[in-house]
RODO-2510 file (C-alpha; in nm, 4 decimals, decimal comma):
residues 539
     n   res          X          Y          Z
     1     x    -2,9013    -1,0832     2,5824
     2     x    -2,6324    -1,2709     2,7744
     3     x    -2,3088    -1,0844     2,8357
     4     x    -2,0320    -1,2032     2,6043
     5     x    -1,7560    -1,1833     2,8609
     6     x    -1,5567    -1,4522     2,6822
     7     x    -1,4893    -1,2223     2,3870
     8     x    -1,1564    -1,0399     2,3576
     9     x    -1,1819    -0,6984     2,1894
    10     x    -0,8167    -0,7207     2,0863
    11     x    -0,9252    -0,9783     1,8237
    12     x    -1,1043    -0,8033     1,5382
    13     x    -1,3775    -1,0667     1,4867
    14     x    -1,4626    -1,0595     1,8603
    15     x    -1,4677    -0,6790     1,8530
    16     x    -1,7048    -0,6754     1,5568
    17     x    -1,9440    -0,9212     1,7186
    18     x    -1,9724    -0,6878     2,0169
    19     x    -2,0175    -0,3848     1,7902
    20     x    -2,2866    -0,5668     1,5907
    21     x    -2,4760    -0,6267     1,9148
    22     x    -2,4421    -0,2678     2,0330
    23     x    -2,4668    -0,0720     1,7051
    24     x    -2,5933    -0,3021     1,4286
    25     x    -2,7089    -0,0211     1,1979
    26     x    -2,4011     0,1990     1,2290
    27     x    -2,2663     0,2631     0,8762
    28     x    -1,8896     0,2133     0,8684
    29     x    -1,7653     0,1349     0,5183
    30     x    -1,8864     0,2797     0,1877
    31     x    -1,7602     0,1123    -0,1293
    32     x    -1,8127     0,3855    -0,3857
    33     x    -1,8933     0,2840    -0,7431
    34     x    -1,8801     0,6173    -0,9274
    35     x    -1,6634     0,4615    -1,1997
    36     x    -1,9453     0,2187    -1,2944
    37     x    -2,2495     0,3890    -1,4539
    38     x    -2,5833     0,3476    -1,2758
    39     x    -2,4277     0,1513    -0,9882
    40     x    -2,5093     0,2647    -0,6337
    41     x    -2,2521     0,2675    -0,3566
    42     x    -2,2389    -0,0382    -0,1309
    43     x    -2,2636     0,0324     0,2421
    44     x    -2,1521    -0,1989     0,5229
    45     x    -2,2883    -0,1595     0,8756
    46     x    -2,1459    -0,3291     1,1844
    47     x    -2,4381    -0,5706     1,1701
    48     x    -2,3839    -0,6651     0,8085
    49     x    -2,0071    -0,6970     0,8516
    50     x    -2,0529    -0,9400     1,1386
    51     x    -2,3284    -1,1448     0,9729
    52     x    -2,1731    -1,1695     0,6276
    53     x    -1,8229    -1,2476     0,7540
    54     x    -1,9797    -1,5164     0,9714
    55     x    -2,1542    -1,6650     0,6654
    56     x    -1,8162    -1,6825     0,4914
    57     x    -1,6585    -1,8428     0,7999
    58     x    -1,9315    -2,1088     0,7817
    59     x    -1,8538    -2,1655     0,4124
    60     x    -1,4852    -2,2041     0,4991
    61     x    -1,5646    -2,4670     0,7609
    62     x    -1,8007    -2,6522     0,5285
    63     x    -1,5239    -2,6629     0,2663
    64     x    -1,2859    -2,8257     0,5166
    65     x    -1,0665    -2,5288     0,6089
    66     x    -0,9188    -2,5616     0,9558
    67     x    -0,7419    -2,3338     1,2017
    68     x    -0,4021    -2,2383     1,0607
    69     x    -0,4995    -2,2965     0,6964
    70     x    -0,4296    -2,0124     0,4534
    71     x    -0,6692    -1,8808     0,1914
    72     x    -0,6109    -1,6228    -0,0803
    73     x    -0,8288    -1,3211    -0,1547
    74     x    -0,7752    -1,1988    -0,5094
    75     x    -0,9804    -0,8926    -0,6024
    76     x    -0,9891    -0,5156    -0,6001
    77     x    -1,1308    -0,3150    -0,3104
    78     x    -1,4776    -0,4650    -0,2867
    79     x    -1,6959    -0,5309     0,0168
    80     x    -1,6286    -0,9047    -0,0206
    81     x    -1,2568    -0,8420     0,0265
    82     x    -1,3196    -0,7057     0,3757
    83     x    -1,5821    -0,9670     0,4586
    84     x    -1,3501    -1,2496     0,3524
    85     x    -1,0659    -1,0951     0,5530
    86     x    -1,2793    -1,0772     0,8671
    87     x    -1,4089    -1,4326     0,8305
    88     x    -1,0626    -1,5736     0,8958
    89     x    -1,0185    -1,4637     1,2602
    90     x    -1,3530    -1,6244     1,3505
    91     x    -1,2114    -1,9733     1,2898
    92     x    -0,8371    -1,9057     1,2897
    93     x    -0,7753    -1,9325     0,9158
    94     x    -0,5177    -1,6951     0,7658
    95     x    -0,5832    -1,4622     0,4757
    96     x    -0,3293    -1,4034     0,1986
    97     x    -0,4203    -1,0708     0,0317
    98     x    -0,3115    -1,0908    -0,3323
    99     x    -0,2102    -0,7885    -0,5364
   100     x    -0,4802    -0,7613    -0,8077
   101     x    -0,2096    -0,7237    -1,0715
   102     x    -0,0534    -1,0612    -0,9913
   103     x    -0,0329    -1,3005    -1,2812
   104     x     0,1512    -1,6152    -1,3844
   105     x     0,4581    -1,7044    -1,1842
   106     x     0,4085    -1,4364    -0,9208
   107     x     0,0495    -1,5421    -0,8556
   108     x     0,1565    -1,9045    -0,8408
   109     x     0,4403    -1,8191    -0,6013
   110     x     0,2132    -1,6369    -0,3542
   111     x    -0,0363    -1,9223    -0,3378
   112     x     0,2293    -2,1935    -0,3298
   113     x     0,4526    -2,0261    -0,0726
   114     x     0,1574    -1,9654     0,1595
   115     x     0,0227    -2,3183     0,1000
   116     x    -0,3211    -2,1697     0,0417
   117     x    -0,6067    -2,4206     0,0558
   118     x    -0,8718    -2,1964    -0,1023
   119     x    -0,9156    -1,8698    -0,2914
   120     x    -1,1878    -1,6057    -0,3002
   121     x    -1,1594    -1,4343    -0,6390
   122     x    -1,3584    -1,1726    -0,8277
   123     x    -1,4879    -1,2732    -1,1685
   124     x    -1,2566    -1,0304    -1,3486
   125     x    -0,9488    -1,2136    -1,2152
   126     x    -1,0822    -1,5688    -1,2440
   127     x    -0,9068    -1,6263    -1,5814
   128     x    -0,5705    -1,5315    -1,4273
   129     x    -0,6297    -1,7749    -1,1404
   130     x    -0,7495    -2,0564    -1,3635
   131     x    -0,4382    -2,0155    -1,5786
   132     x    -0,2257    -2,1401    -1,2866
   133     x    -0,4781    -2,3499    -1,0936
   134     x    -0,3554    -2,6798    -1,2385
   135     x    -0,0164    -2,6111    -1,0767
   136     x    -0,1747    -2,5486    -0,7343
   137     x    -0,2933    -2,8900    -0,6084
   138     x    -0,3280    -2,7632    -0,2488
   139     x    -0,6214    -2,5420    -0,3490
   140     x    -0,9409    -2,7400    -0,3026
   141     x    -1,2057    -2,4678    -0,3280
   142     x    -1,2468    -2,1451    -0,5247
   143     x    -1,5305    -1,9042    -0,4498
   144     x    -1,6157    -1,6490    -0,7194
   145     x    -1,7462    -1,2987    -0,6507
   146     x    -1,9313    -1,1255    -0,9324
   147     x    -1,9464    -0,7474    -0,9073
   148     x    -2,1323    -0,4948    -1,1270
   149     x    -1,9655    -0,4564    -1,4637
   150     x    -1,7984    -0,7982    -1,4467
   151     x    -1,9144    -1,0472    -1,7097
   152     x    -1,7847    -1,3631    -1,8740
   153     x    -1,8725    -1,5725    -2,1775
   154     x    -1,7243    -1,8850    -2,0196
   155     x    -1,9021    -2,1092    -1,7698
   156     x    -1,7996    -2,0590    -1,4066
   157     x    -1,7348    -2,3989    -1,2527
   158     x    -1,6930    -2,2723    -0,8983
   159     x    -1,9401    -2,1778    -0,6244
   160     x    -2,0477    -1,8141    -0,6112
   161     x    -1,9817    -1,6263    -0,2884
   162     x    -2,2721    -1,3983    -0,3824
   163     x    -2,5159    -1,6846    -0,3242
   164     x    -2,3682    -1,7582     0,0194
   165     x    -2,4032    -1,3935     0,1225
   166     x    -2,7620    -1,3724    -0,0031
   167     x    -2,8811    -1,6429     0,2391
   168     x    -3,1302    -1,5235     0,4990
   169     x    -3,0248    -1,7909     0,7482
   170     x    -2,7136    -1,9975     0,8112
   171     x    -2,5554    -2,2069     1,0817
   172     x    -2,3853    -1,9365     1,2854
   173     x    -2,0214    -1,9910     1,3808
   174     x    -1,9093    -1,9188     1,7363
   175     x    -1,5720    -1,7503     1,7804
   176     x    -1,3174    -2,0313     1,7661
   177     x    -0,9917    -1,8420     1,8076
   178     x    -0,9026    -1,6895     2,1455
   179     x    -0,5303    -1,6344     2,0820
   180     x    -0,4227    -1,2751     2,0035
   181     x    -0,0886    -1,4111     1,8792
   182     x    -0,2502    -1,6344     1,6197
   183     x    -0,1778    -1,5166     1,2620
   184     x    -0,4504    -1,3235     1,0857
   185     x    -0,2792    -1,2474     0,7520
   186     x     0,0310    -1,3187     0,5496
   187     x     0,1210    -0,9942     0,3743
   188     x     0,3916    -1,0297     0,1114
   189     x     0,6640    -0,7745     0,0525
   190     x     0,6737    -0,6117    -0,2903
   191     x     0,9630    -0,8266    -0,4077
   192     x     1,1453    -0,5442    -0,5830
   193     x     1,4799    -0,7209    -0,5298
   194     x     1,3749    -1,0871    -0,5466
   195     x     1,0975    -1,3230    -0,4463
   196     x     0,8458    -1,1628    -0,2086
   197     x     0,8649    -1,2631     0,1579
   198     x     0,5487    -1,3400     0,3524
   199     x     0,5226    -1,1410     0,6758
   200     x     0,3050    -1,3036     0,9408
   201     x     0,0546    -1,0472     1,0731
   202     x    -0,0984    -1,1566     1,4029
   203     x    -0,4309    -1,0682     1,5608
   204     x    -0,2649    -0,8343     1,8110
   205     x    -0,1792    -0,5971     1,5240
   206     x    -0,5375    -0,4681     1,5579
   207     x    -0,4427    -0,3273     1,8978
   208     x    -0,1449    -0,1477     1,7431
   209     x    -0,3743     0,0069     1,4819
   210     x    -0,5950     0,1322     1,7638
   211     x    -0,3017     0,2932     1,9463
   212     x    -0,1722     0,4634     1,6310
   213     x    -0,5200     0,5912     1,5458
   214     x    -0,5511     0,7524     1,8887
   215     x    -0,1991     0,8980     1,9050
   216     x    -0,1253     0,9848     1,5425
   217     x    -0,4191     0,9901     1,3007
   218     x    -0,6438     1,1481     1,5684
   219     x    -0,9611     1,1077     1,3648
   220     x    -1,2719     1,2861     1,4939
   221     x    -1,6242     1,1364     1,4882
   222     x    -1,7154     1,3888     1,2187
   223     x    -1,4321     1,2797     0,9872
   224     x    -1,4915     1,0750     0,6732
   225     x    -1,1876     0,8824     0,5517
   226     x    -1,1026     0,7905     0,1947
   227     x    -0,8672     0,5494     0,0258
   228     x    -0,8146     0,4096    -0,3202
   229     x    -0,5019     0,2233    -0,2143
   230     x    -0,5304    -0,1514    -0,2447
   231     x    -0,6516    -0,3194     0,0731
   232     x    -0,3904    -0,5865     0,0037
   233     x    -0,1327    -0,3300     0,1199
   234     x    -0,0551    -0,2428     0,4814
   235     x    -0,1078     0,1304     0,4269
   236     x    -0,4774     0,1095     0,3430
   237     x    -0,5319    -0,1266     0,6333
   238     x    -0,3387     0,0800     0,8897
   239     x    -0,4576     0,4289     0,7910
   240     x    -0,8137     0,3650     0,6750
   241     x    -0,9754     0,0219     0,7143
   242     x    -0,8876    -0,0802     1,0692
   243     x    -0,9169     0,2732     1,2151
   244     x    -1,2681     0,2941     1,0693
   245     x    -1,3695    -0,0449     1,2061
   246     x    -1,2117     0,0329     1,5428
   247     x    -1,3484     0,3854     1,5966
   248     x    -1,6732     0,3905     1,4033
   249     x    -1,5505     0,6728     1,1793
   250     x    -1,6923     0,6252     0,8294
   251     x    -1,4512     0,5299     0,5493
   252     x    -1,5112     0,5561     0,1747
   253     x    -1,3214     0,3073    -0,0398
   254     x    -1,2755     0,3013    -0,4187
   255     x    -1,2083    -0,0187    -0,6143
   256     x    -0,8682     0,1192    -0,7120
   257     x    -0,6593     0,4352    -0,6941
   258     x    -0,7450     0,7185    -0,9310
   259     x    -0,5287     1,0283    -0,9508
   260     x    -0,7619     1,2089    -1,1907
   261     x    -1,0850     1,1666    -0,9888
   262     x    -0,9630     1,1595    -0,6292
   263     x    -1,0673     1,5175    -0,5504
   264     x    -1,4081     1,4745    -0,7167
   265     x    -1,4742     1,1619    -0,5094
   266     x    -1,3752     1,3417    -0,1896
   267     x    -1,6019     1,6366    -0,2744
   268     x    -1,8971     1,4082    -0,3513
   269     x    -1,8493     1,1927    -0,0409
   270     x    -1,7446     1,4761     0,1938
   271     x    -1,4132     1,3077     0,2796
   272     x    -1,1946     1,4999     0,5224
   273     x    -0,8799     1,2851     0,4987
   274     x    -0,7185     1,0432     0,2578
   275     x    -0,3992     0,8407     0,2486
   276     x    -0,1308     0,8422    -0,0185
   277     x     0,2072     0,7000    -0,0996
   278     x     0,4741     0,9314    -0,2321
   279     x     0,4639     0,8277    -0,5967
   280     x     0,0894     0,8874    -0,6036
   281     x     0,1256     1,2425    -0,4783
   282     x     0,3469     1,3363    -0,7718
   283     x     0,0916     1,1864    -1,0109
   284     x    -0,1919     1,3872    -0,8559
   285     x     0,0181     1,7048    -0,8618
   286     x     0,0958     1,6503    -1,2316
   287     x    -0,2751     1,6689    -1,3161
   288     x    -0,3670     1,9984    -1,4876
   289     x    -0,4561     2,2707    -1,2328
   290     x    -0,8259     2,3531    -1,1882
   291     x    -1,0014     2,6582    -1,0490
   292     x    -1,1692     2,4361    -0,7891
   293     x    -0,8487     2,2765    -0,6566
   294     x    -0,8870     2,4483    -0,3197
   295     x    -1,2611     2,3793    -0,3030
   296     x    -1,2464     2,0444    -0,1307
   297     x    -1,3286     1,9142     0,2199
   298     x    -0,9929     1,7385     0,2732
   299     x    -0,8215     1,8774     0,5804
   300     x    -0,5380     1,6257     0,6089
   301     x    -0,3522     1,4102     0,3584
   302     x    -0,1770     1,1232     0,5353
   303     x     0,1254     1,0498     0,3211
   304     x     0,4224     0,8168     0,3291
   305     x     0,7011     0,9484     0,1102
   306     x     0,5942     1,2977     0,0078
   307     x     0,8486     1,4274    -0,2464
   308     x     1,0255     1,7252    -0,0905
   309     x     1,0168     1,9107    -0,4221
   310     x     0,6360     1,9396    -0,4264
   311     x     0,5462     1,9238    -0,0536
   312     x     0,4710     2,2917     0,0132
   313     x     0,3174     2,3521    -0,3289
   314     x     0,0859     2,0537    -0,2851
   315     x    -0,0426     2,1906     0,0468
   316     x    -0,0931     2,5362    -0,1020
   317     x    -0,2576     2,4210    -0,4254
   318     x    -0,5179     2,2034    -0,2524
   319     x    -0,5477     2,4038     0,0714
   320     x    -0,4718     2,0996     0,2850
   321     x    -0,2090     1,9804     0,5326
   322     x     0,0213     1,6799     0,5072
   323     x     0,0702     1,4376     0,7936
   324     x     0,3846     1,2494     0,6949
   325     x     0,4644     0,9062     0,8315
   326     x     0,7081     0,6223     0,7912
   327     x     0,6417     0,2547     0,8402
   328     x     0,6946    -0,0923     0,7030
   329     x     0,4933    -0,4096     0,7344
   330     x     0,7850    -0,5671     0,9238
   331     x     0,7890    -0,2884     1,1828
   332     x     0,9166     0,0602     1,2583
   333     x     0,7016     0,3715     1,2802
   334     x     0,7547     0,7476     1,2805
   335     x     0,5394     1,0498     1,2036
   336     x     0,5560     1,4246     1,1455
   337     x     0,2319     1,6022     1,2368
   338     x     0,1124     1,8862     1,0129
   339     x     0,3053     2,2116     1,0644
   340     x     0,5524     2,0425     1,3019
   341     x     0,9171     1,9943     1,2170
   342     x     1,0968     2,0634     0,8887
   343     x     0,9404     1,9934     0,5500
   344     x     1,0981     1,6841     0,4001
   345     x     1,1232     1,4943     0,7279
   346     x     0,9223     1,1775     0,7888
   347     x     0,9165     1,2629     1,1571
   348     x     1,0232     1,1018     1,4807
   349     x     0,9398     0,7682     1,6458
   350     x     0,6569     0,7693     1,8988
   351     x     0,8054     0,8340     2,2460
   352     x     0,8398     0,5228     2,4565
   353     x     0,7389     0,2836     2,1783
   354     x     1,0644     0,2185     1,9950
   355     x     1,4208     0,3421     1,9543
   356     x     1,5753     0,4577     1,6260
   357     x     1,9422     0,4609     1,5372
   358     x     2,1283     0,5661     1,2233
   359     x     2,4387     0,3516     1,1780
   360     x     2,7233     0,2843     0,9376
   361     x     2,8203    -0,0533     0,7928
   362     x     2,9816    -0,1464     1,1282
   363     x     2,6637    -0,0706     1,3249
   364     x     2,8283     0,2404     1,4715
   365     x     2,6050     0,5476     1,5181
   366     x     2,6828     0,8248     1,2706
   367     x     2,6860     1,2004     1,3473
   368     x     2,3810     1,4193     1,2749
   369     x     2,3120     1,4912     0,9067
   370     x     2,5249     1,1940     0,7999
   371     x     2,3568     0,9211     0,5927
   372     x     2,3336     0,5773     0,7467
   373     x     2,0988     0,2818     0,7707
   374     x     1,7976     0,3191     0,9983
   375     x     1,7692     0,0387     1,2524
   376     x     1,4810     0,0033     1,4968
   377     x     1,4354    -0,1626     1,8361
   378     x     1,1159    -0,2060     2,0363
   379     x     1,1337    -0,0650     2,3897
   380     x     0,9222    -0,3472     2,5277
   381     x     0,9554    -0,7093     2,4242
   382     x     1,1726    -0,8591     2,1550
   383     x     1,2177    -0,7015     1,8140
   384     x     1,1164    -0,9797     1,5780
   385     x     1,0119    -1,0386     1,2198
   386     x     0,8460    -1,3618     1,1170
   387     x     0,8910    -1,4328     0,7471
   388     x     0,6874    -1,7383     0,6522
   389     x     0,9142    -2,0407     0,6117
   390     x     1,2296    -1,8279     0,6043
   391     x     1,3997    -1,8258     0,9441
   392     x     1,7324    -1,7262     0,7916
   393     x     1,5862    -1,4069     0,6449
   394     x     1,3911    -1,3420     0,9663
   395     x     1,7062    -1,3673     1,1780
   396     x     1,9077    -1,1527     0,9368
   397     x     1,6400    -0,8831     0,9399
   398     x     1,6675    -0,8520     1,3202
   399     x     2,0376    -0,9242     1,3713
   400     x     2,1534    -0,8160     1,7148
   401     x     1,7985    -0,7425     1,8286
   402     x     1,7550    -0,4496     1,5866
   403     x     1,5279    -0,4396     1,2825
   404     x     1,7362    -0,3631     0,9733
   405     x     1,5102    -0,1417     0,7643
   406     x     1,7353    -0,1208     0,4583
   407     x     1,6520     0,2507     0,4402
   408     x     1,9304     0,5073     0,4288
   409     x     1,8344     0,8163     0,6271
   410     x     1,9775     1,1174     0,8070
   411     x     1,8882     1,2612     1,1474
   412     x     1,9256     1,6296     1,2248
   413     x     2,0330     1,7851     1,5556
   414     x     1,6706     1,8125     1,6705
   415     x     1,5982     1,4440     1,6093
   416     x     1,3983     1,4738     1,2855
   417     x     1,4584     1,1941     1,0351
   418     x     1,4901     1,2306     0,6568
   419     x     1,4702     0,9503     0,4016
   420     x     1,7553     0,9396     0,1487
   421     x     1,7232     0,6175    -0,0519
   422     x     1,6995     0,2427    -0,0248
   423     x     2,0289     0,0833     0,0704
   424     x     2,2358     0,0214    -0,2418
   425     x     2,0104     0,2270    -0,4733
   426     x     2,1682     0,5726    -0,4438
   427     x     2,2345     0,7755    -0,7582
   428     x     2,5647     0,9580    -0,8070
   429     x     2,6704     1,1447    -1,1184
   430     x     3,0009     1,3241    -1,1660
   431     x     3,0387     1,3426    -0,7900
   432     x     2,6877     1,4795    -0,7237
   433     x     2,4332     1,2752    -0,5311
   434     x     2,1115     1,2950    -0,7293
   435     x     1,7692     1,3379    -0,5703
   436     x     1,5264     1,2016    -0,8320
   437     x     1,2209     1,3816    -0,6928
   438     x     1,3543     1,7214    -0,8040
   439     x     1,4050     1,5985    -1,1622
   440     x     1,0667     1,4242    -1,1556
   441     x     0,8996     1,7452    -1,0393
   442     x     1,0440     1,9482    -1,3274
   443     x     0,9543     1,6901    -1,5924
   444     x     0,6096     1,6356    -1,4416
   445     x     0,5298     2,0042    -1,4964
   446     x     0,5144     1,9445    -1,8722
   447     x     0,1538     1,9362    -1,9931
   448     x     0,1947     1,6006    -2,1708
   449     x     0,3666     1,4109    -1,8855
   450     x     0,1500     1,2094    -1,6480
   451     x     0,4109     0,9952    -1,4693
   452     x     0,7874     1,0088    -1,4230
   453     x     1,0413     0,7704    -1,2733
   454     x     1,4094     0,8647    -1,2690
   455     x     1,6606     0,5849    -1,2165
   456     x     2,0253     0,5100    -1,2842
   457     x     2,2159     0,2738    -1,5119
   458     x     2,5919     0,2087    -1,4984
   459     x     2,7731     0,5135    -1,6323
   460     x     2,9081     0,4850    -1,9855
   461     x     3,2265     0,6412    -1,8514
   462     x     3,2879     0,3303    -1,6415
   463     x     3,3457     0,5411    -1,3285
   464     x     3,2881     0,3188    -1,0218
   465     x     2,9627     0,3984    -0,8415
   466     x     2,8568     0,6507    -1,1045
   467     x     2,5275     0,6427    -1,2960
   468     x     2,3837     0,7768    -1,6149
   469     x     2,0300     0,9007    -1,5565
   470     x     1,7231     0,7597    -1,7290
   471     x     1,3805     0,9241    -1,7016
   472     x     1,0930     0,6889    -1,7742
   473     x     0,7873     0,8934    -1,8813
   474     x     0,4235     0,8106    -1,9432
   475     x     0,1851     1,0544    -2,1159
   476     x    -0,1663     1,1558    -2,0244
   477     x    -0,4279     0,9580    -2,2152
   478     x    -0,4710     1,0965    -2,5643
   479     x    -0,1392     1,2806    -2,5631
   480     x     0,2101     1,2030    -2,6887
   481     x     0,5481     1,2999    -2,5487
   482     x     0,7916     1,4911    -2,7704
   483     x     1,1421     1,3982    -2,6449
   484     x     1,2942     1,7158    -2,7862
   485     x     1,0578     1,9377    -2,5879
   486     x     1,1237     1,7406    -2,2693
   487     x     1,5003     1,7704    -2,3069
   488     x     1,4575     2,1421    -2,3804
   489     x     1,2611     2,1905    -2,0575
   490     x     1,5233     1,9960    -1,8600
   491     x     1,8037     2,2136    -1,9948
   492     x     1,6105     2,5260    -1,9001
   493     x     1,5047     2,4195    -1,5494
   494     x     1,7753     2,1804    -1,4267
   495     x     2,1448     2,2079    -1,3594
   496     x     2,3417     2,0422    -1,6412
   497     x     2,4465     1,7482    -1,4231
   498     x     2,0794     1,6691    -1,3464
   499     x     1,9586     1,6498    -1,7081
   500     x     1,8842     1,2819    -1,7866
   501     x     2,0974     1,1066    -2,0437
   502     x     1,8002     0,9116    -2,1772
   503     x     1,4213     0,9291    -2,1953
   504     x     1,2315     0,6009    -2,1883
   505     x     0,8754     0,6552    -2,3138
   506     x     0,6168     0,4107    -2,1765
   507     x     0,2377     0,3851    -2,1945
   508     x     0,2362     0,3416    -1,8165
   509     x     0,5023     0,3147    -1,5472
   510     x     0,5068    -0,0337    -1,3878
   511     x     0,4450    -0,0147    -1,0133
   512     x     0,4220    -0,2232    -0,7010
   513     x     0,0913    -0,2575    -0,5167
   514     x     0,2075     0,0379    -0,3026
   515     x     0,2409     0,2494    -0,6187
   516     x     0,6197     0,2564    -0,6069
   517     x     0,7705     0,2616    -0,9540
   518     x     0,9367    -0,0689    -1,0403
   519     x     1,2660     0,0666    -1,1701
   520     x     1,3948    -0,2928    -1,1740
   521     x     1,1541    -0,3701    -1,4592
   522     x     1,2353    -0,0433    -1,6340
   523     x     1,6068    -0,1233    -1,6117
   524     x     1,5529    -0,4720    -1,7518
   525     x     1,3573    -0,3277    -2,0449
   526     x     1,6030    -0,0463    -2,1112
   527     x     1,8273    -0,0509    -2,4156
   528     x     1,9772     0,2590    -2,5788
   529     x     1,8785     0,1081    -2,9154
   530     x     1,5088     0,0605    -2,8290
   531     x     1,2536     0,2511    -3,0326
   532     x     1,1103     0,4074    -2,7153
   533     x     1,4489     0,5308    -2,5828
   534     x     1,5852     0,8741    -2,6775
   535     x     1,9359     1,0055    -2,6041
   536     x     2,0040     1,3627    -2,4941
   537     x     2,2930     1,3971    -2,7409
   538     x     2,0472     1,3596    -3,0314
   539     x     1,8471     1,6673    -2,9267
***
């Protein structure tokens, strides 16, 4: 076989072609299907990943997609999500990963803003796409993926990606993109404060994933990774997907996150590490304790945003260690290795990679243990953010050559950083600054409470900057929440100033794709006169 010296391993599609030549039968990704009866897991080898992504690249070309064109991928964590993602770099098209919960105006915005020319969609989400397709004239082709358990009574008037992947032969596509700076994805921010912004993710991000895997995650060949986080989110890509592809360490992926079955999946699959976001950890911890909690193979939980109130108890209950990290799709990275530094810290920046500062509103550094905004600067090269079609926001985000994270943090005398709150979202009540995670921990201990989100509304007293506290609660399936018993527990276990003024009972807590509670939606729905809202003074 001729040497492929023209290939650049910093580009993921080039890297995979080389891996497919060298280790075609190496099993890398396992898409577990334990939630679907009688459905075996789906396994991707390097050889299959290369061949099937190349088939999709050929389909893209045949449909008229050209270098620089965007295409959406709208499905849960299925093999075809990864294959469609990896087809783009072959020909220089740009994937737009779409939150599976997107509907209506949000779905239309993502596809319009990115100027997507095509969409790969699973059958279960085809109705949501077709509901807005008439308003998306730029989209010329839709490919449908049908997975086990997905059925429809309506005719599907689009080509099936399944048929393309089942072909035994196809016109192979040579690597057409040689530029590591060419965009690979447009990942949209959660849009908790307005329209989402599309962050351009370039091919050279794969190299950054490789560096972080070596220096921070430190996976061993014997490790088996797990995630149920959506692959549309940067966390699942940075902690699980790309490290697995880049190192050959096997990764197990579920269609979606499950807090009730996560430990069972890890036991069955032998997973030694999984990734979480802070809100998920509280949900897992709220599950009823089991005698087998410590009987699991998970050595390390890689978490972003572990609530301080449950950190140590989580490690003890499940006999595991937490590797805490901080990062955003726009940039900035820090980590706290297990058993290093103080509990509650998200760590320190990697030496030599970037500089952190904590500043006040005048960009002046603040003393240790004083809250301020975290700003970040790369030590080599310019510190830039490229929001699609929004130069004004891009420039504002990196004003003065520093990335403005919007996160309020503190830094102690030893250089460990601690997250406080998002800028402008702090809670203060009668002079006390409120840490919601402590209240959420106490309420989550109740046997009927599955999820909790504590947020603030303007104080009835009218005091400037003060909030009344609202606790949004969701019950476990099959249970109901008794407001009187919840208020009674709060009075017993919380200081009086930390007892919420209101309970807002919901079937589920609305969340972003990164499992952060959408308190903006909860606030918009809140009314003291609503049937699902209960006031502390009535109990």
